[in-house]
C-alpha positions in Angstrom: 98.5 81.3 125.6 95.4 83.1 124.3 94.3 83.4 120.7 95.1 87.1 120.7 98.7 86.5 121.7 99.3 84.3 118.7 96.9 85.9 116.1 98.5 87.5 113.1 96.8 90.2 111.0 97.5 91.7 107.6 97.6 95.5 106.9 94.1 95.4 105.6 92.8 94.1 109.0 94.8 96.8 110.8 93.1 99.4 108.6 89.7 98.1 109.5 90.5 98.0 113.2 91.6 101.7 113.1 88.8 102.8 110.7 91.3 104.1 108.0 92.4 103.1 104.6 95.2 100.6 103.8 97.2 103.5 102.4 97.2 105.1 105.9 98.6 101.9 107.4 101.4 102.0 104.8 102.2 105.6 105.8 102.3 104.6 109.5 104.8 101.9 108.7 107.0 104.4 107.0 106.7 107.4 109.3 106.5 105.8 112.7 109.8 104.0 113.8 107.9 102.4 116.7 105.3 100.7 114.4 105.4 96.9 115.1 107.8 94.9 112.9 106.2 92.2 110.7 106.1 88.9 112.6 105.5 86.7 109.6 104.5 86.7 105.9 106.6 88.2 103.2 107.7 91.7 102.1 104.7 92.0 99.8 102.3 90.3 102.2 103.4 91.0 105.8 101.6 89.8 108.9 101.7 91.5 112.3 101.2 90.2 115.8 97.7 91.4 116.9 98.7 92.3 120.5 101.6 94.5 119.3 99.2 96.2 116.8 96.6 96.8 119.5 99.1 98.3 121.9 100.5 100.6 119.2 97.0 101.8 118.2 96.2 102.4 121.9 99.4 104.5 122.3 98.5 106.6 119.3 94.9 106.9 120.2 93.7 105.3 117.0 90.9 102.9 116.5 89.3 103.2 119.9 85.9 103.1 118.4 85.1 99.8 116.8 83.9 100.2 113.3 80.5 98.9 112.3 81.9 96.4 109.9 84.1 95.0 112.7 81.1 94.7 114.9 79.3 92.9 112.2 82.1 90.4 111.7 82.3 89.8 115.5 78.5 89.3 115.6 78.6 86.8 112.8 81.4 84.9 114.6 79.4 84.8 117.8 76.3 83.7 116.0 77.7 81.1 113.5 80.9 80.1 115.1 83.1 78.1 112.6 80.4 78.2 110.0 81.4 81.5 108.4 80.5 80.3 105.0 77.0 79.9 106.1 77.2 83.4 107.7 78.4 84.9 104.4 75.5 83.2 102.5 73.0 84.5 105.1 74.3 88.1 104.8 74.4 88.0 100.9 70.8 86.5 100.9 69.6 89.3 103.1 71.4 92.0 101.0 69.8 90.5 97.9 66.3 90.9 99.4 65.6 87.3 99.9 64.3 85.9 103.2 64.9 82.2 102.6 67.6 79.9 103.9 69.0 80.2 107.4 68.2 83.8 108.5 70.4 86.0 110.7 69.6 86.9 114.3 67.5 90.1 114.5 70.3 92.2 115.9 72.8 91.0 113.3 70.3 91.5 110.5 69.7 95.1 111.7 73.4 95.7 111.7 73.6 94.4 108.1 70.7 96.7 107.1 72.4 99.7 108.7 75.7 99.1 106.9 73.8 98.6 103.6 72.4 102.1 103.9 75.9 103.5 104.2 77.4 101.6 101.2 76.3 99.5 98.3 75.5 95.8 99.0 78.3 94.8 96.6 80.9 96.8 98.6 79.7 95.3 101.9 79.8 91.7 100.6 83.2 92.3 99.1 84.5 93.6 102.5 83.2 90.5 104.2 84.7 88.3 101.6 88.1 90.0 102.1 87.8 89.4 105.9 87.0 85.8 105.2 90.1 85.4 103.0 92.3 86.9 105.7 90.8 84.7 108.4 91.1 81.5 106.3 94.6 82.3 105.2 95.7 82.5 108.8 94.0 79.2 109.7 95.2 77.3 106.7 91.9 77.3 104.8 91.7 75.5 101.4 88.9 77.5 99.8 90.5 80.9 99.4 93.3 82.6 97.3 95.2 85.4 98.8 94.8 88.9 97.1 98.4 88.9 96.0 98.0 85.5 94.3 94.8 86.6 92.6 96.6 89.7 91.2 99.4 87.5 89.8 97.0 85.0 88.2 95.0 87.9 86.7 98.1 89.3 85.2 99.2 86.1 83.5 95.6 85.1 82.5 95.0 88.3 80.6 91.5 89.1 79.1 88.9 87.2 77.3 85.6 87.8 75.6 84.3 84.3 76.2 83.6 82.0 79.2 85.7 81.7 82.3 85.7 78.5 84.3 87.2 77.7 87.8 86.7 74.1 88.9 87.7 74.8 92.5 86.3 78.3 92.8 86.2 78.6 96.6 84.9 82.0 97.6 85.1 83.2 94.0 88.0 85.6 94.0 89.7 84.1 90.9 86.5 83.3 89.0 85.0 86.7 89.5 88.1 88.9 89.0 89.9 87.5 85.9 89.0 87.9 82.3 88.3 91.6 82.1 85.1 93.5 81.4 83.9 91.6 78.3 83.4 88.1 79.8 80.3 86.4 78.5 79.9 83.9 81.3 81.5 82.5 84.4 81.2 78.9 85.6 82.4 77.6 88.9 82.4 74.5 91.0 83.5 73.8 94.6 83.3 70.9 97.0 82.6 73.0 100.1 79.0 73.4 101.2 77.6 76.9 100.7 80.5 78.4 98.6 78.9 77.9 95.2 75.7 79.6 96.4 77.7 82.4 97.9 79.7 83.0 94.7 76.4 83.3 92.7 75.0 85.8 95.3 78.3 87.7 95.4 78.4 88.0 91.6 74.9 89.4 91.5 75.5 91.9 94.3 78.9 93.1 93.0 77.4 93.2 89.4 80.3 91.3 87.9 80.4 91.1 84.1 79.0 87.8 82.6 76.4 85.4 83.7 77.4 83.2 86.6 76.6 79.5 87.0 78.0 77.4 89.9 77.6 73.9 91.2 78.5 71.9 94.3 80.8 68.9 94.2 84.4 67.7 93.8 85.2 68.5 90.2 87.7 65.7 89.8 85.3 63.0 91.1 82.0 64.6 90.1 82.5 66.9 87.1 79.2 68.8 86.9 80.1 70.5 83.6 81.4 67.6 81.5 80.8 69.2 78.2 82.0 72.7 79.1 84.8 74.2 76.9 85.9 77.6 78.4 88.0 80.3 76.8 89.9 80.8 80.0 90.3 78.3 82.8 91.8 79.4 86.1 92.3 77.3 89.2 94.0 77.3 92.6 93.2 73.8 93.5 93.6 72.0 96.9 97.2 70.7 96.9 98.7 67.5 98.2 95.6 65.4 98.0 96.4 61.9 99.3 93.4 60.5 97.4 91.9 62.4 94.5 89.7 59.5 93.3 92.0 57.9 90.8 90.6 54.3 91.1 87.2 55.4 89.9 88.6 57.5 87.0 91.0 55.1 85.3 89.2 55.4 81.9 88.2 59.0 82.2 88.5 61.0 78.9 90.1 63.9 80.7 93.4 62.2 80.8 94.5 63.3 77.3 98.1 63.4 78.2 98.5 60.4 80.6 96.8 58.8 83.5 98.0 60.8 86.6 99.7 58.6 89.3 98.1 58.3 92.7 100.6 60.8 94.2 100.0 63.4 91.5 96.6 65.0 92.3 98.1 68.3 91.3 98.7 67.1 87.7 95.2 65.5 87.7 93.8 69.0 88.3 96.0 70.3 85.5 94.7 67.8 83.0 91.1 68.5 84.2 91.6 72.2 83.4 93.2 71.5 80.0 90.4 69.2 79.0 87.9 72.0 79.7 89.9 74.5 77.6 88.3 75.5 74.3 90.4 75.7 71.1 92.2 79.0 71.1 91.9 79.2 74.9 94.3 78.9 77.8 94.4 77.4 81.3 96.2 79.1 84.2 96.8 77.1 87.4 98.5 77.6 90.7 100.4 74.4 91.7 103.0 73.7 94.4 106.6 74.2 93.3 107.2 70.4 93.8 104.9 69.6 90.8 107.6 71.0 88.6 110.2 68.4 89.6 108.6 65.5 91.5 109.8 62.2 90.1 106.3 60.7 89.8 105.2 63.4 87.5 108.0 63.1 85.0 106.0 61.5 82.2 103.2 64.0 82.2 105.6 66.9 82.4 107.6 65.5 79.4 104.4 65.2 77.3 103.4 68.8 78.2 106.7 70.0 77.0 107.1 67.7 74.0 103.7 68.5 72.7 104.0 72.2 73.1 101.1 72.4 75.5 103.0 74.1 78.3 103.3 77.8 77.3 104.6 79.5 80.4 105.8 78.5 83.9 106.2 81.2 86.6 108.1 80.8 89.9 106.6 82.9 92.7 108.0 83.8 96.2 106.9 81.9 99.2 104.0 83.3 101.3 101.6 84.0 98.4 99.4 80.8 99.0 96.8 80.7 101.7 97.6 78.8 104.9 101.3 78.0 104.2 104.5 79.8 103.2 105.8 77.3 100.7 106.5 78.7 97.2 104.1 78.0 94.3 104.3 78.1 90.5 101.9 79.3 87.9 101.4 77.0 84.9 99.9 78.4 81.7 98.7 75.9 79.1 97.4 76.7 75.6 95.1 74.8 73.2 96.0 74.1 70.5 99.7 73.5 71.4 102.4 75.8 70.0 104.3 74.3 67.1 107.7 75.7 68.1 107.6 73.8 71.4 109.3 76.3 73.6 108.5 77.1 77.2 108.7 80.6 78.6 110.2 80.5 82.1 109.7 83.4 84.4 111.4 83.8 87.8 109.6 86.1 90.2 110.9 84.6 93.4 112.7 87.8 94.3 110.2 90.2 92.8 108.2 92.8 94.8 104.6 91.9 93.8 103.0 94.6 95.9 103.2 97.0 92.9 102.8 96.6 89.1 103.8 93.1 87.9 106.6 93.6 85.3 109.0 90.7 85.1 112.6 91.9 84.5 114.0 90.8 81.1 116.9 89.0 82.8 114.4 86.9 84.9 112.7 85.6 81.7 113.9 82.8 79.4 112.5 81.1 76.3 113.7 77.6 76.7 113.6 75.0 73.8 111.8 71.8 74.5 114.8 69.7 73.8 116.7 71.5 76.6 114.0 70.4 79.1 113.7 66.7 78.1 116.4 65.2 80.2 116.1 62.4 82.7 114.6 64.5 85.5 112.3 66.8 83.4 112.8 69.4 86.1 110.8 72.4 85.0 111.7 74.7 87.9 111.9 78.2 86.3 114.7 79.5 88.5 117.0 76.7 87.3 116.4 77.5 83.6 116.4 81.2 83.9 119.8 81.1 85.6 121.1 78.7 83.0 120.3 81.2 80.3 122.3 84.0 82.0 125.9 84.6 81.2 128.8 84.3 83.7 128.4 86.2 86.9 124.6 86.7 86.5 124.0 82.9 86.3 126.2 82.2 89.3 124.8 85.0 91.4 121.3 83.9 90.7 122.1 80.3 91.7 123.9 81.5 94.8 121.1 83.8 95.9 118.6 81.0 95.3 120.6 78.6 97.4 120.8 81.1 100.3 117.1 81.7 100.1 116.5 78.0 100.3 118.7 77.8 103.3 116.8 80.6 104.9 113.6 78.6 104.3 115.1 75.5 105.9 115.8 77.3 109.1 113.0 76.4 111.5 111.4 74.1 108.9 112.0 71.0 111.0 109.0 70.6 113.4 109.5 70.8 117.1 108.6 67.5 118.6 108.1 67.1 122.4 109.6 64.1 124.2 107.5 61.0 123.9 106.5 58.4 126.5 108.0 55.6 124.4 104.7 53.8 124.6 103.5 52.9 121.0 100.2 51.1 120.8 99.8 47.6 119.7 100.6 47.1 116.0 99.0 45.4 113.1 100.6 43.8 110.0 100.2 45.8 106.8 99.5 42.5 104.9 96.4 42.1 107.1 95.2 45.6 106.2 95.8 44.8 102.5 93.8 41.5 102.7 91.0 43.5 104.3 91.0 46.0 101.5 92.0 48.9 103.8 95.3 49.4 102.0 96.4 49.1 98.4 99.7 49.8 96.7 99.5 52.3 93.8 102.6 53.0 91.7 104.7 51.5 94.5 103.1 53.7 97.2 100.8 52.3 99.9 97.5 54.2 100.1 94.7 54.0 102.6 91.2 53.2 101.2 89.3 54.0 104.3 88.7 57.0 106.6 89.8 54.8 109.5 93.5 54.9 108.3 95.4 58.0 107.5 97.7 57.6 104.5 100.5 59.9 105.7 100.4 58.1 109.1 100.8 54.8 107.2 103.6 55.9 105.0 105.5 57.6 107.8 105.5 54.4 110.0 106.6 52.3 107.0 109.8 54.3 107.1 110.5 53.4 110.8 113.8 51.8 111.7 112.0 48.6 112.6 110.2 48.3 109.3 113.3 49.2 107.4 115.1 46.3 109.1 112.2 44.0 108.2 112.6 45.0 104.5 116.4 44.6 104.5 117.9 41.2 103.7 121.0 39.7 105.3 123.0 40.9 102.3 121.9 44.5 102.9 119.5 44.6 100.0 116.4 46.7 100.7 113.0 45.4 99.4 110.3 48.0 98.8 107.5 45.7 100.0 105.3 47.0 102.7 103.5 43.7 103.4 105.9 42.6 106.1 105.7 46.0 107.9 103.7 46.8 111.0 102.0 50.0 112.0 100.5 51.0 115.3 96.8 50.7 116.1 95.5 54.2 116.8 92.3 56.2 116.6 92.0 58.3 113.3 92.4 61.6 115.1 95.7 60.5 116.7 96.8 59.1 113.3 96.2 62.5 111.7 98.5 64.2 114.2 101.3 61.8 113.3 100.4 62.2 109.6 100.7 66.0 109.9 104.2 65.6 111.5 105.3 63.2 108.8 104.1 65.6 106.1 106.2 68.4 107.6 109.2 66.1 107.6 108.6 65.2 104.0 108.3 68.8 103.0 111.6 69.5 104.7 113.3 66.7 102.8 112.0 68.0 99.5 113.3 71.5 100.3 116.6 70.1 101.5 116.9 68.2 98.2 116.1 71.3 96.2 118.7 73.2 98.2 121.3 70.5 97.5 120.4 70.6 93.8 120.7 74.3 93.5 123.9 74.3 95.6 125.5 71.8 93.2 124.4 73.9 90.3 126.0 77.0 91.9 129.3 75.1 92.3 129.3 73.9 88.7 128.6 77.5 87.5 131.4 78.7 89.6 133.8 76.1 88.3 132.8 76.8 84.7 133.1 80.5 85.2 136.5 80.4 86.9 138.0 78.0 84.3 136.5 79.9 81.3 137.5 83.3 82.5 134.0 84.7 82.9 134.4 84.7 86.7 137.4 85.9 88.8 138.4 84.7 92.2 137.4 86.9 95.1 139.9 89.6 96.2 142.6 88.2 98.5 141.7 88.5 102.2 143.9 90.3 104.7 146.7 88.2 106.1 146.6 87.6 109.8 148.8 90.0 111.7 148.4 92.9 109.4 146.2 96.0 109.4 143.2 96.0 111.7 143.8 92.3 112.6 147.3 93.2 114.0 146.0 96.1 116.0 143.2 94.0 117.5 145.7 91.3 118.4 147.9 93.9 120.3 144.9 95.3 122.0 143.6 91.9 123.1 147.1 91.0 124.4 147.2 94.2 126.4 143.9 93.3 128.0 
């Protein structure tokens, strides 16, 4: 199968291919019944199969001439290969009038100059940045935020006249677009080579308000702005980090709330952002939905609620994050904390985010802290918004949420080909621990070397053989990995296993969430039926009457 046969493109890419505006593509979708159906994505961010789009454009006689910006992107791909960040830096450097760094090939440079004569340098670099986001979103890139997600964050972040900070700024979409037109300065950091430089060049070419300063490095392990206090902090950090550097940061002053567990890199980013929030300021983060209910993060969530630090939590539909379709939440923190200690919960999981963002009043709830401080500290907005709705509305919300979760579960289990049954020689985990290659953190074994993948390790520790080793004759299970054994494999092979185990773990989390919401729906139904706020469904037709009887006679005649 070729790349074209599996490639997916958003409406913006179709518009570029045809040399039209995105509004024209929207019109085509409405007016032409034969326009390809979306192959993936969501209603607000659909993706279309590239071969289907090309065939439709050919039939309509549209887009036969390749636009210059498409030719530029193709030329950059051919010249730089996978290093598209370096390509963006080279283009932005040339547009700015500098001739340093790694120059473009003469033909590519001439194409850049031609396009720069037709539009402003800022428009051209913004177009290339948008293409980069679309490309990285399809390939699972970690350094971009989708346009839809940027719009939502911008809405909840509001405006500021001070400094904006993004510790994982990536290509700069969040850092450069939030805060409004009176921002005094913008500060960003990112661990990817080239991106901080590109963000500075992009800001200068697009004439964004506020001075821009960026730095290269992992903000958790190498905070390049330790004294910075920003009026607005925004962040769409890399999620699911197996090792975020906890061992070297045990006494770090950023952990004002609590030391994050090894498995809670997401909440480490949250505390990093809160630490850099100035008095009177706010922090707005994008975190995976599981950060709202994972057991390992209960203590930190409790302190955020109890202390009045967590101002708002927003549930978004799946498909807004780059590289995956799992749902995400937006956390809004304020400094100083609010004295009334209530959390505003917003459920946008069913909202159409392609237009103006206006949460319906019945999808918003102001929840007292005391109502959130139970044993689970589950802050999932859908749960609490539904709980605040009377009778049928609460039940219908839970039922619809349960059905949505079931839809997400379909196809979520990875397809696994038949194996050869030949697992490599094994090594005892206790030997790896003695050698310093594995350590146990908060009860979870974690690799300390690039030669051993943590997800591979944890996955094999759950094997039937290792479970038997950790189960006594009386049936008692011991959570001690030292007696377990794992295969000896090269790191690349380990990572393929690790990826499969991560998919399985994600499925389990979604399955547990569906079970939780299902039980909630059943309880609401029982409460409603017994209190009189809900009625049973209308009686179904009895067999042998009406249309059922007629169908039976007809079937008998046949």
